[in-house]
N, C-alpha and C positions, 0 to 999 in steps of 0.2 A: 089177610090184614086184620080182620076182625079178631081172629084168634090172638094175634100179637098184641092188639089193643087190649084184649082181655087180660093178658099176662101183665102188661104194663100197669094196669089199674087195679090188679088183684092185690089186696093187702097182704096176702100170704107171701108175696115176693118182694114186699117193700124194702126190707132190710138188705136184700141182695142187690136190688136195683139202685138203692141209695149208694152202694159202693161204686157201681158203674158211673152214676151221675157225679159222685165226688171226684172220681178220676178225671172225668170230662171237665169239671169246673176247675180242678187243679191245673190241668194243662192250659186251659184258656186264660186263667188268671196269670199263670207264669209267663205266657207270651205277652200279655198286656203290660205286665210290670217290667219284664226284662228287656223287651225289644227297644222301647224308647230310651231306656237307661243305657243300653249297649251302644245305641247310635250316638247319643250325646258324648259318652266317654270316648268313643272311637274318634269323633271329630276333635275333641279337646286334647286327648292324650294318646291317641292311637299312633302306632308306628307301622312303617311299611307302606306299600301301595294300597290302592283302594280295593283291589281284589283280596288282599290279605285281611283288610279291615272288614270287608263284607263276610268273609269266612268266619272271622272271630265273632261278629255280631250273630251270625246264624248259630255257631257252636254254643255261645253263651245262652242264647234264647232257647235253643233246643234243650240244653241241660237243665235250665231253670224250670221249663215247662214240664219235662218228663219227671224231674225230681219231685215237684209238687204233686203231680198226678200219682206217682208211686207212693209218696208219703200218705196222701189222703186215702188211697186204696188200702194200704197196710193199717193205718190208724183205725179206719172203720171196720176192717176185717178183724183186727185184734179185739176191738170193743165187742163185736158180735160174738166172737168165740167166748170171751169172758162172760157175756150175758147168757149165752147158751149153757155154759157150765155152772151158772149160778141161778138156774131155774127162771131165767127171763128177767132177773133183776140186775140193775147196774149199781155197783158199789162206787163210793167216792174215789177210790184209788184206781179204778179201772182206766180212767182217762189218762192218768199219769203213766201207768204201765204201757198202755197202747202208744202214747207219745214217746216214751222212753225207747221202746223196741223199734218203732218206726224211725225215730231220729238216729238211732244207732245204725240201722240198716241203710238208710237213704243218705243221711247227711254226715255219717261218720267218716267218709272218705274226704280227706282234706284237699280241697282245690279252691280256686278263687271264688267261684259261684257259691259253693257250699259255705265258705267262710263268711261271705257277705250276708247270706241268709241267716246263719246261726248268730252272727253278731247283731243283726236286726232283731232277732227273737230275744236274745239276751238283754238288749237295751230295754225292750218292752217288759220283760219279766222284772228287771230291776226297778223300773219306774212304776210298776204296779204296786210296789210297797210304799210309795208315797201316799200320805193321807189324802183322801178324796174331798172335794168340795161338796158338802152336803152328805147325805147318807142314803143308802139304798134299802128299801123295805121289801125288796123282792125275795121270795123264799130261795133257799140254797138250791142250786141246780136249775133254776128256771131262767128263761131268757130275760136279759136285763139290758138296760141302756147304760153304756159306759159313762162314768162320771169323770170330769176333769180333775186333775190334782188340785189340792188346796194351793192357792197362789203364793202364800207365804213360804210353804215348804218347797214349792217349785222354784222359787227365786234362789233359794239356797242350793238346791239340786243343780240348777243351771250354772250358777257361779262355780261350784266345786267341779262340775264336769268340764267346763271350759278352762279353768285353771289347771286341772290335771292334764288335759289333752295338750295344752300349749307347753307345759313342762316336759311331757313325754316327747313331743315333737322336737324340742330343742336338745334334750339330754338323752333320750332313749328312743330315737326315731325308728330303730329297727323293730320295735315292738308294736308299731302302729300298722293297722290293716293297710295293704298297698294302695287301694283306691283312695282312701282318706289321706294317706301320705302324699300321693300325687296332687290331690286337691290342695292340701296345705302348702306343699312346695310351690304351687302356682300362685297361691295367695300371698305367702309371706317371704319366700326366698327369691322367687323370680322378680318380685317387686323391688329388690335391692339393687339391681344392676340395669344400666342402660348406657348407650353410647352417644345418642343424639335425641332430637325432639321426637322423631318417629318411634324409636324404640322406648321412649318414655311413655308415650300416650297411645301408640297404635299397635305395637306388637312387642313381644319380649325379645330381648337381645339374645 
C-alpha cells in the first residue's frame, strides 16, 4: 500500500495519473448530468412501458458517461503526446488539436446523446464571442474566472436566438434537434387543442 501511495504522489507519474483521474471525472460528471435529464425526459416524453423507459435512461446515461470519460482520456493523452514531442512545452494550438481529434473520435458518431452534447458545446462556443462585461487581466493560458456577457449585447443575442428558433420551428421544424422540437411542440402546439375543462387545464388532449 505504501508503494502504491508513493506512485500516486510521485510527480514523475503526475501527467499519466491525471489522464486516469480525468477519465474518472468524465464518467462521474456524465452520470450526474445525464441521469436526471434522462429521467425527466422519459417522464415527459417517453414512450412505451416503464421497463422500456428504464432501459432508455440507463442506455443514455451510460453512453454520456463513457463518452465524456473517453474524450477526457483522449484529450489529455493527445496533449501529453504533443508536449513530449515539443520538449515539454505546450503550444497554443495544442489544445485545439487535442480537442479536434478527441471530438472526431468520440463525438463524430451521430446519435441523440452526441448530438445534444455537440449542440451544447456549439452554443457555448458561439456565445463566447459576445463581448464580456468588464475585462480580464489574467495572462493568456492562466486559470481565469469567466466573465458574463455584456448585458447590451446579450439582449440582442437573446432576441435574435428566440426569433430564429421560433421561425425555424414554424417553417423548418425538421432542422431542429429532436429534444428541443419535442419541448417546443409541448409548449406551442399542444396548447392549441383541448376538448373540455380537464384537457384545457389538467392534461393535453
